[in-house]
C-alpha positions in Angstrom: 76.2 -16.6 -9.2 73.2 -15.0 -10.9 73.8 -12.8 -14.0 70.2 -11.4 -14.0 70.1 -7.6 -13.5 67.6 -5.9 -11.3 65.3 -3.7 -13.4 64.6 -0.3 -11.9 61.8 0.6 -14.2 58.2 1.3 -13.2 57.1 0.8 -9.6 54.3 -1.6 -8.8 52.0 1.4 -8.3 52.9 2.8 -11.7 52.3 -0.6 -13.4 49.0 -0.8 -11.6 48.0 2.7 -12.9 48.9 1.7 -16.4 46.9 -1.5 -16.2 43.9 0.5 -14.9 44.3 3.0 -17.8 44.4 0.2 -20.4 41.3 -1.3 -18.8 39.5 2.1 -19.0 40.4 2.5 -22.6 39.3 -1.0 -23.6 35.9 -0.5 -21.8 35.2 2.8 -23.5 36.4 2.4 -27.0 34.7 5.2 -28.9 32.3 6.0 -26.0 32.0 9.6 -24.8 29.3 9.0 -22.2 29.6 10.5 -18.7 30.9 7.7 -16.5 30.1 9.5 -13.2 29.0 6.2 -11.6 32.5 4.7 -12.2 34.1 7.8 -10.7 31.8 7.7 -7.6 32.5 4.0 -7.1 36.3 4.7 -7.3 35.9 7.5 -4.8 33.9 5.2 -2.4 36.9 2.7 -2.5 39.4 5.3 -1.2 40.7 5.6 2.3 38.6 8.0 4.5 41.0 11.0 4.2 41.2 10.7 0.4 37.5 9.9 0.0 36.4 13.0 1.9 38.7 15.2 -0.2 37.6 13.5 -3.5 33.9 13.8 -2.7 34.3 17.6 -2.0 36.5 18.1 -5.1 33.9 16.2 -7.2 31.1 18.3 -5.8 32.9 21.6 -6.4 33.9 20.6 -10.0 30.3 19.5 -10.8 28.9 22.8 -9.3 31.4 25.2 -11.0 31.9 23.3 -14.3 28.8 21.2 -15.0 29.9 20.9 -18.6 32.8 18.7 -17.7 32.3 14.9 -18.1 33.4 12.7 -15.2 35.6 9.8 -16.1 38.4 7.6 -14.7 41.9 8.3 -15.9 44.7 6.0 -14.7 42.2 4.8 -12.1 41.7 8.4 -10.7 38.7 10.7 -10.9 39.1 13.0 -13.8 37.0 15.6 -15.6 37.0 16.1 -19.3 35.8 18.5 -22.0 35.2 17.0 -25.5 36.9 13.8 -24.3 40.1 15.6 -23.2 41.1 15.7 -19.5 41.0 19.1 -18.0 41.7 18.2 -14.4 42.1 15.1 -12.2 42.2 14.2 -8.5 45.1 12.0 -7.4 44.5 10.5 -4.0 47.5 10.4 -1.6 47.4 6.6 -1.4 47.7 6.3 -5.2 51.5 6.6 -5.1 51.9 6.7 -1.3 52.3 10.4 -1.2 51.8 12.5 1.9 49.0 14.6 0.3 46.4 14.3 -2.4 46.6 16.6 -5.5 44.3 18.3 -7.9 46.1 18.5 -11.3 45.3 20.4 -14.4 46.3 19.5 -18.0 47.2 21.8 -20.8 43.5 21.8 -21.8 42.9 24.0 -18.7 42.9 27.7 -19.4 45.1 28.7 -16.5 47.9 30.4 -18.4 49.2 33.5 -16.6 52.4 35.0 -17.9 55.2 32.5 -18.6 54.8 30.4 -15.5 51.7 29.1 -13.5 50.9 26.2 -11.3 49.2 23.1 -12.7 49.0 21.0 -9.6 47.8 21.8 -6.1 48.4 19.8 -2.9 45.3 19.1 -0.8 45.2 18.1 2.8 41.8 19.4 3.7 39.2 21.8 2.2 37.6 24.6 4.1 34.7 26.6 2.6 37.2 29.3 1.6 39.3 26.7 -0.1 36.3 25.3 -2.0 35.4 28.7 -3.2 39.0 29.2 -4.5 39.0 25.8 -6.1 35.6 26.6 -7.7 37.0 29.8 -9.2 40.1 28.0 -10.5 38.0 25.3 -12.1 35.7 27.9 -13.6 38.7 29.7 -15.1 40.1 26.4 -16.4 37.0 25.8 -18.5 36.6 29.4 -19.6 
């Protein structure tokens, strides 16, 4: 009879994300260059649904907050100011979720009262949604 215990720690997807992050950090030690090419390549690898959303989110962020630098963060498209992540796109497939998300860090200026959203579920983006997203991103970097 085996005495080994099953470890219920990180999932395979979580371990993969951590490995991607370590690889990103190793590749960019001290670099603050815009790595938009890496971000676009990662977006191109996504499933069609995630890719379409990520392309639109990327375009909106670049249009409304051109001062943000594109970079990969845990293998996901992210956008930073002065090297600190302001927001990131998490594809649904990343952790086998039913929807993609756009998340904002505490670097984003979204504070409103004592409680405000920092993550938004995305299933599709209409022109109205893109305008709302653009206004949110603009506020986040204000």
